[in-house]
C-alpha positions in Angstrom: -42.1 -56.1 -108.8 -44.9 -58.7 -108.1 -47.5 -56.2 -109.3 -45.5 -55.5 -112.5 -44.8 -59.1 -113.2 -48.4 -60.6 -112.5 -49.8 -60.4 -116.0 -46.5 -61.5 -117.4 -46.3 -64.5 -115.2 -49.8 -65.5 -116.4 -48.8 -65.1 -120.0 -45.6 -67.1 -119.5 -47.6 -70.0 -117.7 -50.2 -70.1 -120.5 -47.5 -70.2 -123.2 -45.6 -72.9 -121.2 -48.7 -75.1 -120.9 -50.0 -74.7 -124.5 -46.6 -75.0 -126.1 -47.5 -72.4 -128.5 -47.8 -68.6 -128.7 -50.7 -68.7 -131.2 -52.8 -71.0 -129.0 -51.8 -68.9 -125.9 -52.7 -65.6 -127.4 -56.2 -67.0 -128.5 -56.9 -68.0 -124.8 -55.6 -64.9 -123.4 -57.2 -62.7 -125.8 -54.1 -60.7 -126.7 -51.8 -60.4 -129.8 -48.8 -62.8 -130.4 -46.5 -59.8 -130.6 -47.8 -58.5 -127.2 -47.4 -61.9 -125.7 -43.8 -62.2 -127.1 -42.9 -58.8 -125.9 -44.2 -59.4 -122.3 -42.5 -62.8 -122.0 -39.2 -61.3 -123.4 -39.4 -58.4 -120.8 -40.0 -60.9 -118.1 -36.9 -62.8 -118.9 -34.9 -59.7 -119.1 -35.9 -58.6 -115.7 -35.4 -62.0 -114.2 -32.0 -62.3 -116.2 -32.8 -66.0 -117.2 -34.2 -67.6 -120.3 -37.5 -69.2 -119.5 -38.5 -70.5 -123.0 -36.8 -72.0 -126.0 -38.3 -70.9 -129.2 -37.9 -72.5 -132.7 -40.0 -71.9 -135.7 -42.0 -74.9 -135.0 -42.2 -75.3 -131.3 -42.1 -73.6 -128.0 -40.6 -75.4 -124.8 -39.6 -74.5 -121.3 -36.0 -74.4 -120.1 -35.2 -76.1 -116.8 -35.7 -72.6 -115.1 -39.0 -72.1 -117.0 -40.3 -75.6 -116.0 -39.3 -74.9 -112.4 -41.3 -71.6 -112.5 -44.3 -73.4 -114.0 -44.3 -76.0 -111.3 -44.0 -73.3 -108.7 -46.6 -71.0 -109.7 -48.9 -72.7 -112.2 -51.2 -74.3 -109.8 -51.6 -70.9 -108.0 -53.4 -69.4 -111.1 -55.5 -72.5 -111.2 -56.6 -72.0 -107.6 -57.6 -68.3 -108.4 -59.6 -69.5 -111.4 -61.3 -72.1 -109.2 -62.1 -69.6 -106.5 -63.6 -67.3 -108.9 -65.6 -70.0 -110.3 -67.1 -70.8 -107.0 -68.2 -67.2 -106.7 -70.8 -67.9 -109.4 -72.7 -69.9 -106.5 -73.6 -66.5 -105.2 -75.2 -65.4 -108.5 -78.9 -66.0 -109.2 -78.2 -68.4 -112.2 -75.4 -70.9 -112.7 -72.6 -69.7 -114.9 -69.1 -70.5 -116.1 -67.3 -72.6 -118.6 -67.2 -76.6 -118.6 -64.5 -78.1 -120.6 -65.1 -81.7 -121.9 -62.9 -83.8 -124.2 -64.6 -86.6 -126.2 -65.0 -88.2 -129.5 -66.9 -86.8 -132.5 -69.5 -89.5 -132.6 -70.7 -89.3 -128.9 -70.6 -85.6 -129.2 -72.9 -85.6 -132.1 -75.3 -88.3 -130.8 -75.4 -87.9 -127.1 -73.7 -84.8 -125.7 -75.1 -82.2 -127.9 -78.8 -83.5 -127.9 -78.6 -83.9 -124.1 -77.2 -80.6 -123.4 -79.2 -78.4 -125.9 -82.1 -77.9 -123.4 -79.8 -77.0 -120.5 -78.1 -74.5 -122.6 -81.1 -72.8 -123.6 -82.4 -72.7 -120.0 -79.2 -71.4 -118.6 -77.5 -68.8 -121.1 -74.7 -68.2 -118.7 -73.3 -71.7 -118.9 -70.7 -72.4 -121.6 -69.4 -75.8 -122.8 -66.1 -76.3 -124.6 -65.6 -79.5 -126.5 -62.3 -80.9 -127.3 -62.9 -83.6 -130.0 -59.9 -86.1 -129.5 -59.7 -89.9 -129.9 -56.5 -90.2 -127.7 -56.4 -90.8 -123.9 -56.1 -87.3 -122.6 -54.9 -86.6 -119.1 -57.8 -84.4 -118.0 -56.1 -83.0 -115.0 -53.0 -82.1 -116.6 -54.9 -80.6 -119.6 -57.2 -78.9 -117.3 -60.6 -80.4 -118.5 -63.4 -80.7 -116.4 -64.5 -84.0 -117.7 -63.9 -86.5 -120.5 -65.9 -89.0 -122.2 -64.8 -92.6 -122.7 -66.1 -96.2 -122.9 -66.5 -97.5 -119.4 -63.9 -100.1 -119.3 -61.0 -97.8 -120.3 -61.5 -95.2 -117.4 -59.0 -95.2 -114.6 -60.5 -96.5 -111.4 -59.7 -93.3 -109.4 -62.0 -91.2 -111.4 -65.6 -90.8 -110.8 -67.5 -92.2 -113.8 -71.2 -91.3 -114.6 -73.0 -93.5 -117.3 -74.2 -91.2 -120.1 -75.6 -93.9 -122.5 -76.9 -97.6 -122.7 -74.7 -100.6 -123.3 -72.9 -100.9 -126.6 -72.2 -103.7 -129.1 -69.6 -103.8 -131.7 -70.5 -104.4 -135.3 -68.7 -106.1 -138.2 -70.0 -104.6 -141.5 -69.1 -104.1 -145.1 -71.1 -102.9 -148.3 -73.2 -105.1 -150.3 -70.7 -104.7 -153.1 -67.8 -105.9 -151.0 -69.8 -109.1 -149.9 -70.8 -109.7 -153.5 -67.1 -110.1 -154.3 -66.2 -111.8 -151.1 -67.6 -114.5 -148.8 -69.1 -113.3 -145.6 -67.0 -114.1 -142.5 -68.7 -116.4 -139.9 -66.1 -116.4 -137.2 -62.9 -114.2 -136.1 -60.5 -116.5 -138.0 -62.3 -115.7 -141.3 -61.4 -112.0 -141.1 -57.7 -113.0 -141.7 -58.9 -113.6 -145.4 -60.5 -110.1 -145.7 -59.4 -106.6 -146.5 -60.3 -105.0 -143.0 -60.2 -101.3 -142.2 -58.1 -100.5 -139.3 -58.0 -97.8 -136.7 -54.7 -96.6 -135.1 -54.9 -95.4 -131.5 -53.7 -91.7 -131.1 -52.5 -92.3 -127.6 -50.1 -95.3 -128.1 -49.8 -95.3 -131.8 -50.7 -99.1 -132.2 -53.6 -100.7 -134.1 -56.9 -101.6 -132.3 -57.3 -105.4 -131.9 -60.6 -106.7 -132.9 -62.0 -108.6 -129.9 -65.0 -111.0 -129.9 -66.8 -113.2 -127.4 -69.2 -116.2 -127.8 -70.4 -118.6 -125.4 -67.7 -117.6 -123.0 -65.0 -117.9 -125.4 -62.9 -114.6 -126.0 -60.8 -114.2 -129.1 -58.9 -111.2 -130.3 -57.7 -110.7 -133.9 -55.0 -108.8 -135.5 -56.6 -107.9 -139.0 -54.9 -106.5 -141.9 -56.2 -104.3 -144.9 -55.3 -101.4 -147.1 -56.7 -98.7 -145.0 -55.9 -97.4 -141.6 -57.6 -94.3 -140.0 -57.4 -92.7 -136.6 -61.0 -91.5 -136.6 -64.2 -93.6 -136.8 -66.2 -91.4 -139.4 -63.7 -92.1 -142.1 -63.9 -95.8 -141.4 -67.6 -95.7 -141.9 -67.1 -93.9 -145.3 -64.5 -96.3 -146.4 -66.9 -99.3 -145.5 -69.8 -97.6 -147.4 -67.4 -97.1 -150.5 -66.8 -101.0 -150.5 -63.2 -100.6 -149.5 -63.2 -103.5 -146.8 -64.8 -104.6 -143.5 -65.1 -102.3 -140.7 -65.6 -102.9 -136.9 -66.9 -100.3 -134.6 -69.7 -99.6 -132.1 -72.9 -100.7 -133.8 -74.5 -97.1 -133.2 -72.0 -95.7 -135.8 -73.3 -98.0 -138.5 -76.9 -98.1 -137.4 -78.7 -95.8 -140.1 -76.6 -97.4 -142.9 -77.5 -100.8 -141.8 -81.2 -100.0 -141.6 -81.3 -98.5 -145.1 -79.2 -101.4 -146.5 -76.1 -99.7 -147.5 -74.1 -101.8 -145.1 -74.5 -105.4 -144.2 -73.9 -106.7 -140.7 -72.1 -110.2 -140.3 -70.9 -112.2 -137.1 -73.5 -110.6 -134.9 -73.4 -113.7 -132.6 -69.7 -112.9 -131.8 -70.5 -109.4 -130.6 -71.7 -109.2 -127.0 -73.0 -106.0 -125.1 -70.4 -104.1 -122.9 -70.5 -101.1 -120.9 -71.1 -98.0 -122.9 -70.0 -94.4 -122.8 -69.2 -92.7 -119.4 -68.5 -89.0 -118.3 -65.5 -89.2 -116.0 -64.0 -86.6 -113.8 -61.7 -86.4 -110.7 -63.4 -86.1 -107.4 -64.6 -82.7 -106.3 -65.4 -81.5 -102.8 -67.5 -78.5 -104.3 -68.4 -78.9 -107.9 -69.6 -75.5 -109.5 -73.3 -75.3 -110.2 -72.8 -75.3 -113.8 -70.7 -78.5 -113.7 -73.3 -80.2 -111.6 -76.2 -79.3 -114.1 -74.1 -80.6 -116.9 -73.6 -84.0 -115.2 -77.1 -84.3 -114.3 -78.3 -83.5 -117.9 -75.9 -86.1 -119.3 -76.6 -88.8 -116.6 -78.2 -92.0 -118.2 -80.9 -94.0 -116.2 -80.8 -97.8 -117.3 -84.1 -99.2 -118.5 -85.9 -101.8 -116.7 -85.1 -104.6 -119.1 -81.2 -103.8 -119.4 -78.9 -106.0 -117.7 -76.1 -104.6 -115.7 -72.4 -105.0 -116.9 -69.5 -103.9 -114.7 -67.3 -101.2 -116.1 -64.3 -103.2 -116.1 -65.7 -106.5 -117.4 -63.8 -106.1 -120.8 -60.6 -104.3 -119.6 -58.4 -107.3 -119.9 -59.6 -107.8 -123.4 -58.8 -104.2 -124.5 -55.3 -104.6 -126.1 -53.2 -102.9 -128.7 -51.9 -104.9 -131.7 -48.4 -103.3 -131.2 -48.0 -105.4 -128.0 -49.0 -108.6 -129.5 -46.9 -111.2 -131.0 -46.8 -110.3 -134.7 -46.7 -113.9 -135.9 -49.8 -115.0 -133.8 -52.7 -113.4 -135.6 -55.7 -115.0 -133.7 -55.5 -115.7 -130.1 -58.1 -117.0 -127.6 -58.1 -115.1 -124.3 -58.9 -116.0 -120.7 
């Protein structure tokens, strides 16, 4: 019975984890109908329902969840052991899965990894572009990329870029019609372009620092996005003031399409890090990817701890809605 059910059990675990027959079929390389028939056969043989199916979603029953918890990690262990066998090959091989944002993927990850991928054609890298805080262990990613001050302390964090600064910008046309803000309080009089966090659902708080004084501001405006490229486009269109890491605006500032203000309120902070759980024996492919992305600090660059700004990274939904500007510290 075990031999007969092994593939069906793998199919079931994949569907349960993905919550979708479509995604599971794509990962497994089988048709949705074959996948559905295999799981129906498994449920018939076990005489118990494992999945609840609707037209929009798939979820495990209590029995199904128990089975996933009991056997799911066994398949992960088999995959891990098979990956370690690549160490016996002449060239590193295997797939490295990374979750990250779109901007850091385009400006940092792809340029750094391109030479590696050309040198090692058996190494594959799968990127998941996501702005939420993914659980890389539960979602079976090898690593993730975040700003240094948002990474859990139990993760191994490797710097992949220099320090960053936030920038407050708008188009010349916007500032032709509105006075330029000089401090955080002035932003309350402007049409600001907001970003909503995909993980918690709240709006990002704009935080600033000057001469040791820390201030965060709940701004308001006509537009809210959940990805940064759209915010840049909205600022270029003259639809308001945007606040993002300065590298996202850099070419537009240099060419005069955007105007930067309040630069004295934007201090450097720890930049992007590749983070991953501790591993006793990382695969050769993973080690090569980490080494290719690792950033070496320049001689003139000061050191900023990863968690210096952690207490200042807050979500607007947690703040008092009647208190718009708040000094911190």
